C-alpha positions, 0 to 999 in steps of 0.5 A: 204255677205248679212245682215238681213233686219234690219242690217245696219252694219254687221261684221263677223270674221272681221280682219285687219292686217297692214304690217310694217317694224317692222312686222305685226300689228294686228289692228282688230281681229275677230270682230263680230257685228250687228248695227241695223237700228236706233241704236246709237252705241258707240265704247269705248276702249283705244287708239290704240284698233281699234275703229277708224279703224273699223269706217274707214273699214265701210267707205271703208277708210281701207280694211279688211284683212279677214272676212266679213262686209256689209253696208246696204247689200252692200260691204263698197266700194259699200256703199261708191259709193252709198253715204250711210253714212256721216262721222264726223271727230275728227276735224271739217275739214271745209275749212277756205275760204268757208262760213258755207253754202258753206262748207255744200254745198260741198258734194251736189256740188260733187253729182250734186244737183242743186242750189235750192235743195242745198239751201233747204238742207242747210237751213234744216240741219242748223236748225237741228244743231241750226246754222240758221243765221250763214250760211254767217260766216266763220269757224274761226268766230265760236267757236269749238263747232259750227264748229263741229255742222257745220261739222255734218250738212255737213254730214247730208246734203245729207241725208244718213241713217248712220252717222259715228262719230269719237270722234267729241267732244273729243277736246271740254271742258266738258260744251260744250261737255255736251251741244252737247251731248244733241243736238246730242240725239235730232238730232238722234231722229229727223232724225232717223239716225243710228249712229256709234260713237267713244269715249274715255269717259265712261259717253258720251258712256253711255249717248248717246247710245242704244248699247255700244261696249267695245274694248280691246287693240290691236289686237282690239277685242270686249270684251263686247256689252252692250244693254242700258236699259236707257229710250229714254228721257235722261236729263243730270241728268240721269247720277246721277241715279243708272241705269246709274252708273251701266252701267258705272261700267260695261263698266269700268269693261269691259275695265279693263278686256280686258286690257293687261298690258304685252305689 
């Protein structure tokens, strides 16, 4: 399957079923979605709805059972081998024995960049995530929010156009999370990346996104796709506006409508 020129991720009738000892588990069911270049797409839904599974299918960490999916016009496997995306996990997943700069350098080492190019990219990405001056620190010397920023820098270091983020701020307190949300929006505007972002937070999804994908409980289905009318400039105060609250209400209603209480 090939996607349109502006489509970074394109899924059609995508299904994924796990075979377990207790029978088949339908994780994704007939997912249709296009993520366009430059989009910031948030995936929201209850636990077990397939949000992370869909991200992992994009990244070729899970394999679809049926349907079609393309990433930059390639199969997920081809996209993985072409290093077409960076992945930020729920936990920062930094090696404690490596300094911050050495953690960021890891994918660059694997990809064979010389030391001069590594140093240049490390400096640039540390500036992007406001961690300049912390390159010689070890992860345990940084706060949780700073560790996640280092994890984002690592995912940006090799300059992939697509950034996959699996609930990266979920474990942080609300004040830190708000700050990182602001920083992530600035980073997105600076880099022109396409971002797929998993979250459980309605305010976070509405604040960050150009498009919000609402998913139902298992089997994971897309119950609503909301194109955000909010302006590109989004101070935190925008969350008190009628426009913001209207979108949040639609997300909440979509979650409620898609939820089955019979399981």
